[in-house]
MIKEKE-318629 format. One line per 4 residues: number of its first residue (from 0); their letters; for each residue x, y, z of C-alpha. Coordinates in steps of 0.2 Angstrom, whole numbers, m for minus. Example, Ala and Ser with C-alpha at 12.3 -4.5 7.8 and 13.67 -1.06 7.14 Angstrom:
<sites>
0> AS> 62,m22,39  68,m5,36
</sites>
This chain:
<sites>
0> MEIE> 85,221,39  71,231,32  66,249,30  52,252,44
4> EMRV> 48,270,39  54,282,26  51,301,25  56,312,11
8> MAGP> 59,330,16  56,343,2  58,359,12  63,366,29
12> NMWA> 62,352,42  66,346,60  81,336,55  94,346,47
16> EPHK> 97,362,37  97,354,20  79,355,14  80,339,3
20> LVVV> 83,325,15  78,306,15  75,300,33  75,282,36
24> KTTA> 71,271,51  76,253,49  72,237,59  91,237,65
28> TEIT> 88,244,82  99,233,92  116,235,84  130,231,96
32> ETDL> 149,235,96  152,217,90  140,219,76  147,235,71
36> EWYF> 165,229,70  158,215,59  149,227,47  165,238,46
40> EKAE> 176,223,42  164,219,28  163,237,23  182,238,22
44> IYLN> 182,223,10  168,229,m1  166,248,2  180,257,10
48> KDIN> 189,261,m7  173,269,m13  166,279,1  173,291,14
52> VVGI> 169,284,31  177,299,41  166,306,54  157,290,60
56> PDDD> 155,291,79  164,278,89  154,279,106  137,274,100
60> PQLA> 135,258,89  118,261,83  122,279,78  138,274,70
64> FATL> 128,261,60  115,273,55  129,285,49  137,272,39
68> LAIM> 121,269,30  119,288,27  136,289,20  133,274,8
72> AASL> 116,282,2  124,299,m1  139,292,m10  128,281,m21
76> QDCS> 121,297,m28  136,308,m29  154,303,m32  161,319,m24
80> SHLY> 152,315,m8  147,332,m4  130,328,2  124,329,20
84> CKGI> 124,312,28  122,308,46  114,296,59  103,306,71
88> RHGR> 96,300,87  78,306,90  69,300,106  70,281,107
92> YVYT> 76,278,89  91,282,78  87,288,60  98,287,45
96> VFEY> 97,305,37  105,309,20  103,323,7  97,320,m11
100> EEEE> 98,330,m26  83,322,m35  70,314,m25  68,298,m35
104> MGIL> 87,295,m34  87,298,m15  73,285,m12  82,272,m24
108> AAHK> 98,275,m14  89,271,3  83,255,m4  99,250,m13
112> TIEI> 109,254,3  98,242,13  100,229,m1  119,230,0
116> INQL> 119,228,19  108,213,18  120,205,5  134,207,17
120> IEGH> 123,200,31  119,185,20  138,182,16  137,187,m2
124> SCSF> 150,198,m10  145,214,m17  153,228,m27  148,246,m21
128> KEAR> 158,252,m36  146,243,m48  131,250,m38  137,268,m40
132> QEFK> 140,265,m58  122,259,m59  116,275,m51  127,285,m63
136> LLKE> 117,278,m78  101,283,m69  106,301,m68  100,305,m85
140> QFYP> 83,298,m81  80,309,m66  92,323,m66  89,339,m77
144> GPST> 101,340,m92  115,353,m93  104,365,m102  90,365,m89
148> FSII> 103,364,m75  112,380,m80  95,390,m80  91,382,m63
152> EAAQ> 108,387,m56  104,405,m62  88,405,m53  96,398,m37
156> RRNI> 108,413,m38  93,425,m39  85,415,m24  70,411,m36
160> PIRN> 60,396,m30  61,380,m41  51,364,m42  47,351,m55
164> IAGG> 30,349,m62  21,337,m73  32,322,m68  48,332,m71
168> KFVM> 43,337,m89  44,355,m84  53,366,m71  42,379,m63
172> MGHG> 51,395,m57  43,407,m45  27,406,m35  8,410,m39
176> KYQK> 5,424,m52  24,426,m54  28,408,m60  36,404,m76
180> RIEA> 40,387,m84  54,381,m94  57,365,m104  75,362,m108
184> SICE> 80,379,m115  63,384,m120  54,397,m109  36,403,m107
188> TTSN> 40,418,m118  46,408,m133  34,408,m147  25,392,m151
192> ISVE> 23,397,m169  41,401,m171  46,384,m163  35,376,m177
196> IAGN> 44,386,m190  61,381,m184  56,363,m183  52,364,m202
200> KDTT> 69,366,m210  61,369,m227  50,383,m221  65,391,m211
204> KHIL> 76,391,m226  62,399,m237  59,413,m224  78,416,m223
208> SEAM> 81,416,m241  67,428,m245  76,440,m232  92,438,m242
212> VPVP> 101,428,m228  114,416,m236  107,398,m236  112,382,m246
216> TGMC> 102,379,m261  90,364,m258  73,356,m260  61,346,m250
220> VQNL> 56,329,m257  45,314,m253  50,301,m266  63,295,m278
224> EELM> 56,304,m293  57,320,m284  75,316,m278  80,314,m296
228> NVVE> 74,331,m300  84,338,m286  100,330,m293  97,338,m310
232> KIKY> 94,355,m303  107,356,m289  121,344,m294  133,334,m282
236> PLVT> 139,335,m268  123,335,m258  116,333,m240  100,324,m235
240> KPLD> 92,327,m219  74,324,m211  63,339,m213  60,340,m194
244> GNQG> 75,331,m187  86,336,m172  102,332,m164  110,327,m181
248> KGIT> 99,312,m183  96,305,m200  109,317,m209  120,311,m223
252> TNIT> 133,323,m229  145,325,m244  135,314,m255  143,312,m272
256> NYEL> 133,298,m282  116,292,m284  118,276,m274  124,286,m259
260> LVKG> 110,299,m262  96,285,m261  104,278,m246  104,295,m237
264> FNHA> 86,298,m243  81,282,m235  91,285,m219  82,302,m217
268> QMYS> 65,295,m220  67,284,m204  65,301,m195  53,311,m206
272> RKVV> 42,307,m221  49,323,m230  67,324,m233  77,340,m236
276> VEKF> 90,339,m250  103,353,m252  120,358,m258  134,352,m248
280> VEGN> 144,367,m242  162,365,m236  168,374,m220  168,373,m202
284> DYRF> 152,369,m192  148,383,m180  133,386,m168  128,403,m163
288> LVIG> 117,405,m147  105,420,m147  95,424,m132  83,438,m131
292> YKLI> 88,442,m149  106,445,m143  121,434,m148  127,427,m131
296> AAAQ> 139,413,m137  147,405,m152  156,388,m153  165,379,m167
300> RIPA> 158,361,m167  170,346,m171  163,330,m176  167,314,m165
304> CVKG> 185,309,m171  201,301,m166  219,306,m169  230,292,m174
308> NGIY> 247,287,m166  252,273,m178  249,260,m165  231,259,m159
312> TIGE> 216,254,m170  201,266,m172  191,255,m160  205,256,m147
316> LIHQ> 206,275,m149  188,277,m147  189,267,m130  203,278,m124
320> INDD> 192,294,m128  177,287,m119  187,284,m103  188,303,m102
324> PRRG> 179,307,m85  171,322,m94  161,310,m105  145,301,m100
328> QGHE> 130,293,m107  118,305,m115  118,322,m106  124,316,m89
332> NMLT> 141,324,m92  148,339,m101  153,327,m116  145,312,m123
336> KIKV> 153,295,m125  156,290,m143  144,276,m148  150,263,m160
340> DVAM> 135,258,m171  130,253,m189  130,271,m195  148,274,m189
344> IEFL> 154,258,m197  146,263,m213  153,281,m212  170,274,m209
348> ASSG> 168,262,m224  164,277,m235  182,282,m232  189,264,m234
352> LTLE> 191,262,m215  186,249,m202  187,249,m183  202,238,m185
356> SIPA> 211,251,m196  227,259,m188  228,278,m192  245,285,m195
360> LGQR> 253,297,m182  244,313,m182  230,307,m194  213,313,m189
364> VYLK> 199,301,m193  181,308,m192  168,295,m185  152,304,m188
368> PTAN> 145,315,m202  139,329,m190  146,339,m176  132,337,m163
372> LSTG> 138,335,m145  125,321,m143  134,310,m155  151,313,m146
376> GTAI> 157,329,m154  167,343,m145  166,362,m145  178,376,m146
380> DVTD> 172,393,m140  174,406,m153  162,420,m146  176,433,m146
384> EVHD> 181,429,m164  163,433,m171  163,447,m184  151,461,m180
388> ENRL> 142,458,m196  140,440,m192  134,445,m175  121,456,m182
392> LAER> 116,443,m195  113,430,m181  102,442,m171  92,446,m187
396> VAKL> 90,428,m191  82,425,m174  70,439,m176  65,433,m194
400> IGLN> 60,416,m186  54,425,m170  64,414,m158  69,423,m143
404> ICGI> 81,408,m138  88,399,m153  104,390,m159  109,395,m177
408> DIMA> 119,382,m186  132,390,m198  144,382,m211  158,394,m215
412> PVVK> 177,394,m217  179,406,m202  168,418,m192  181,431,m191
416> TPLT> 175,438,m208  157,441,m214  148,426,m221  143,437,m236
420> ENGG> 161,438,m240  168,421,m236  154,410,m244  147,404,m227
424> VVLE> 128,400,m225  115,397,m212  110,379,m212  96,379,m200
428> VNAA> 88,387,m184  85,377,m169  72,379,m155  77,372,m137
432> PGLR> 96,373,m142  108,363,m131  119,374,m120  132,361,m115
436> MHIA> 145,367,m129  144,385,m122  144,381,m103  159,369,m104
440> PSQG> 167,370,m121  181,357,m124  192,372,m127  190,391,m124
444> KPRN> 181,401,m112  165,394,m103  150,406,m106  136,410,m93
448> VGDP> 121,406,m104  109,402,m90  108,420,m83  102,428,m100
452> ILEL> 88,415,m102  82,418,m84  83,437,m87  70,434,m101
456> MFPE> 58,427,m88  63,437,m73  71,454,m78  82,461,m64
460> GSQA> 72,468,m50  56,459,m55  45,448,m43  46,429,m42
464> RIPI> 38,426,m25  21,430,m18  20,434,1  17,419,12
468> VAVT> 10,419,30  12,402,38  2,397,53  6,383,66
472> GTNG> 3,378,83  m8,365,92  m24,374,93  m31,390,84
476> KTTS> m22,386,67  m37,385,56  m46,400,64  m30,411,62
480> TRLM> m28,405,44  m46,408,39  m46,425,48  m29,430,40
484> AHIT> m35,425,23  m51,435,25  m42,451,30  m30,449,16
488> AQQG> m43,447,3  m51,463,9  m35,472,6  m36,468,m13
492> YHVG> m26,452,m14  m30,436,m23  m28,424,m9  m25,405,m9
496> FTCT> m26,397,8  m25,379,16  m32,372,32  m39,357,40
500> DGIY> m55,360,30  m48,361,12  m39,371,m1  m46,388,m5
504> VNNI> m42,399,m20  m50,416,m21  m62,410,m7  m68,395,m17
508> QIYK> m65,378,m10  m56,368,m24  m53,353,m13  m61,347,3
512> GDCS> m51,337,17  m37,340,29  m25,350,19  m13,357,31
516> GAKS> 3,348,24  16,352,11  7,344,m4  m9,356,m2
520> AAVV> 2,371,1  11,367,m16  m6,368,m24  m8,386,m18
524> LNDP> 10,391,m22  8,383,m40  m8,392,m44  m6,406,m56
528> TVDF> m21,416,m50  m14,418,m32  m4,433,m26  m4,430,m7
532> AVLE> m3,413,2  m9,409,19  m4,391,24  m9,381,39
536> CARG> 6,370,44  1,355,55  13,343,64  8,329,53
540> GLIR> 14,337,37  29,344,45  35,327,51  30,319,35
544> SGLA> 39,330,22  43,347,30  37,363,22  32,366,4
548> FDFC> 42,383,3  60,387,7  55,402,17  40,413,21
552> DVAI> 37,431,26  27,429,42  25,414,54  12,414,67
556> VTNV> 14,401,81  m2,400,92  3,388,106  11,371,109
560> ASDH> 0,359,119  m2,341,122  m9,333,107  m4,318,96
564> LGLK> 10,314,108  17,297,107  14,297,88  29,297,75
568> DIDT> 41,297,90  35,314,96  34,309,114  36,325,124
572> LEDL> 30,343,123  48,348,119  48,336,104  32,344,98
576> ARVK> 39,362,100  54,357,90  43,351,76  32,367,76
580> AVVP> 48,378,77  52,373,59  39,386,53  46,401,62
584> KSVH> 64,396,58  59,397,39  55,415,40  68,425,30
588> ADGY> 79,438,39  67,453,35  52,444,40  43,441,56
592> AILN> 40,426,68  24,431,78  25,421,94  13,418,109
596> ASDE> 23,425,123  11,417,136  16,400,130  33,395,137
600> LVYK> 38,384,123  33,396,110  41,410,118  58,400,119
604> MKDE> 58,398,100  64,416,98  81,411,104  84,401,89
608> LHCK> 77,412,76  87,423,63  72,434,58  63,448,67
612> VALF> 51,443,81  34,450,86  25,445,102  7,444,108
616> DLHY> m1,441,125  m18,445,133  m9,457,144  5,469,143
620> TERL> 17,458,153  35,461,158  41,450,143  31,462,131
624> ARHC> 38,477,140  56,471,138  53,467,120  46,484,115
628> AAGG> 59,493,125  72,485,114  62,492,99  51,476,96
632> IAAY> 33,475,91  19,467,102  0,466,103  m10,464,119
636> LDDL> m27,470,127  m28,485,137  m39,487,153  m54,492,142
640> KSIV> m52,476,131  m45,485,116  m32,477,105  m16,488,106
644> IADG> m1,487,95  15,493,103  29,496,90  44,501,101
648> EQKT> 37,516,111  23,520,99  6,512,104  m9,511,92
652> RVEN> m26,506,98  m34,494,85  m52,489,91  m61,483,106
656> VMNI> m63,465,106  m82,466,111  m85,472,93  m76,457,85
660> PLTM> m89,443,83  m76,429,85  m73,433,103  m91,430,108
664> GGKA> m92,447,116  m75,446,123  m78,429,132  m68,418,121
668> EFMI> m50,422,127  m43,408,115  m51,417,101  m43,434,106
672> ENIL> m26,426,106  m29,420,88  m34,437,83  m19,446,91
676> GVVL> m7,435,81  m17,439,65  m18,457,69  1,457,71
680> ATYV> 4,449,55  m7,462,46  3,476,54  20,469,50
684> KGFD> 14,466,32  9,485,31  m10,482,28  m22,497,29
688> MKKV> m27,495,47  m44,503,45  m48,490,32  m41,477,45
692> VASL> m53,483,58  m68,482,46  m63,465,42  m62,459,60
696> CEFL> m79,466,64  m88,458,49  m79,441,51  m92,429,59
700> PEQV> m89,413,69  m99,403,55  m85,407,43  m74,395,52
704> PGRI> m85,379,53  m83,371,70  m76,385,79  m89,390,93
708> NLFK> m103,390,80  m119,395,89  m136,389,83  m154,388,91
712> VNDV> m165,373,89  m181,370,99  m176,384,111  m160,376,115
716> NIMI> m143,384,111  m131,372,101  m113,376,101  m102,366,88
720> DYVH> m83,366,91  m69,356,84  m61,355,102  m52,338,103
724> NPHG> m38,339,115  m36,344,134  m28,361,130  m43,365,119
728> FMAL> m56,359,131  m48,369,145  m49,385,134  m67,381,129
732> GKML> m71,378,147  m65,395,153  m77,403,140  m91,392,145
736> DTIQ> m89,397,164  m94,414,159  m111,408,153  m124,406,166
740> AIKT> m134,391,160  m136,372,161  m123,364,150  m123,347,141
744> GIIT> m107,341,134  m106,329,119  m88,323,119  m77,309,113
748> GVGD> m59,304,113  m47,301,98  m41,283,97  m23,287,92
752> RRDD> m20,298,107  m12,292,123  m23,284,137  m19,299,148
756> DIIE> m24,312,136  m41,303,134  m43,302,153  m39,320,154
760> VGRI> m53,325,142  m65,316,154  m58,325,169  m60,342,161
764> AARI> m77,338,154  m83,333,172  m78,351,178  m86,360,163
768> YDKI> m103,351,160  m118,348,170  m123,333,159  m112,322,148
772> IIRM> m115,311,133  m101,301,126  m101,298,107  m89,290,95
776> DNEE> m79,296,80  m82,288,63  m64,282,64  m58,275,81
780> RDKT> m41,272,75  m30,263,87  m43,259,101  m61,251,101
784> PEQI> m76,262,105  m77,252,122  m59,257,126  m62,275,122
788> AGLI> m78,276,132  m70,267,147  m55,280,148  m67,295,147
792> VQGL> m78,288,160  m62,285,171  m58,303,169  m76,309,173
796> QEVK> m77,298,189  m60,304,195  m68,322,197  m86,317,200
800> PKVT> m87,299,207  m106,299,205  m107,308,188  m121,304,177
804> YHII> m117,301,159  m124,292,143  m115,283,130  m123,285,113
808> PDSN> m110,281,99  m120,288,85  m116,307,84  m133,312,76
812> IALR> m143,301,89  m133,309,103  m137,327,97  m155,323,95
816> FAID> m156,315,112  m147,330,120  m160,342,112  m175,332,117
820> QALP> m169,331,135  m163,349,137  m173,363,145  m176,380,136
824> GEYV> m161,391,136  m149,376,140  m132,375,130  m128,359,121
828> VFSA> m109,359,117  m105,346,103  m86,342,100  m87,339,82
832> EKPE> m74,329,71  m83,334,55  m91,351,59  m99,354,42
836> ETIA> m108,337,43  m114,341,60  m120,359,55  m130,351,41
840> YIQE> m138,339,53  m143,354,64  m152,362,49  m162,345,47
844> LRNH> m166,346,66  m172,364,64  m184,359,50  m190,344,60
848> YNQA> m194,354,76  m202,368,66  m213,356,57  m217,348,73
852> FISR> m222,365,80  m233,369,65  m242,353,67  m245,356,86
856> TG> m251,374,83  m260,371,66
</sites>
């Protein structure tokens, strides 16, 4: 069995409510009841104890099998099995659909599940438990650590959008100009200079010492000669640690002789060329967490240790501790497993112990010199015990170093009394402090430390999201998107928009190509110069990965018509409508879905929405009347061809469409529909309607390349339009019917469309045009040029049996031929796949004919 197709959903999608889904289609399409019984028999042997198989349907073998795969894939990622997992029948196929927490893990889970099933098919034994353990070890590689996750959870509670950037190195929160980034517990407002200061333990100590903060006496050394000078000045016991170390690495404590001192010095130099040597201070190890220059939490850290019972060896006691489910590898759990290494063995030896030693009943044996959680230590919350003077001291230390988020390490007998009285000292100040000990201490009260960090970036009431207008439908999306972006920019916003032509930021094209999917939308949402996004959402991107955003403010649905049917298991108009409906379903409760009420499938979408709805139609129909009577908003044309917005009983006349260039003097009804949807969007967003009207009247068809762009070459009218499907051809034909002139159509078919769709293009062209030229796209896709031409000719001849046509595959040659054969005033209508290239060629032709005219008259 193999994976035939895999789709990774990152946002709202057509499959299920969870946004993060892996959707898999396998080659196992003919699973019978007998096959299923065999799989379940094997699954009971190898899997049943490790996964929950409740909820698998028993009346559809293929669906049951897909559900089993989904349960396995979800369970591989998460032992609590809370993730969504289901087999879903879609059209002719059954898909395995399951939720992921981290994308890489979800993809790996899909592949691993198929691998396990194939092992069963081939008769090999397998251990699902081992596979899940393998995934558990991968968590630290792909999942955010506890510190980052606590801030992410805080953002989720505030409904702030979150995404990984730079390969997961950073987490970005918010959209556009409101975005903020974090790395572990460092946020954007953390000073880089202060991080550098904290990273240099000697510099930190000097700054604190000069400010009369109690610190241990010490010096920074680079060689053994300097080391001897320290001993003479400070005397034993001593501590050695790397100048810029972290997580307790390279530290040796309670050094009492020169041999141990040299050993500690060499150990520290493994991490840093310069080594800090300072007086060893007796006491308990405390970590104070300061956020926004306020003490938020404090914990007493206990080094990794075991407690003897007079029976088990130290090694056996370590094994028992590591069996605690709260302990994991690295940062995967709230506590870290204790690692047995050379450093531990040497540390035990300094006390005359080995791993085989049996501690007496109640005897505590420390295994590490430092109390870091990353080396297996534990923590006790002492926040409520901290004396007010110590609280103020910690906050002062943070300000002295300039770190708005920091962990301050303190050695003191207790924190209930001032350090200035009990002999306690500040050991060091840490940027990017670990938060685990405060989030889930081994003892004491857990502290919410994520919210205060988030508050630094997003104070309560501040913005984190930019407005998003999403546009979908079969035809008219790009025009609507470009027009909406233009009007929005005239309102004073810095607009980013995506469409089939490219990605635009502040009206500058930053990328050229078909950019109507989630990846392109994310570019706009991640751009710090953007404060308003207008995003075209085409079917391809919706099917491939869903939406790039969790919700939007406004969704415009232009229409649902026959196009791309038969691709990606979208076989019917109802299937296509279900895909397009993802966009209006993503509108938040106070936002608006703007629907074309004249399109039955679009109008029906309102029944499944949980947001406000506004409708548009060319006429004030019964649907619009009922909607407005119920207090709804609608847009339509009155008898004078003026756009009217009806807000309940209140009606506002916007502008006559004859004055809006896009409508071709009111002839292009499909353009009027696009405009109505956009006008409604501007109205519900509270735009200045006078500026909206001015923007409508200045926006020219040329600003949307390939959408009824008009040119004159050699006294022939050239119209360029992107039209490529039957619905679009019919709409264009309706407009062309109003033009009294001979019309030549240069048409083509798209190779990956159904035969019937290409034939229908021929039928419609035969009704619209007086003369027809069939050209070819640069990419024929699934059909040969001969096949495409044959289907178009079949459609032409069904309507006009004796139709005259020319087949000229090259687009430029076809256009030149049409102009040369045309009479003055004739219209040549070119259906362009790449409008900008065609427009550029028209300019060349203009120059050519102008030169020819000069030559004749010169």
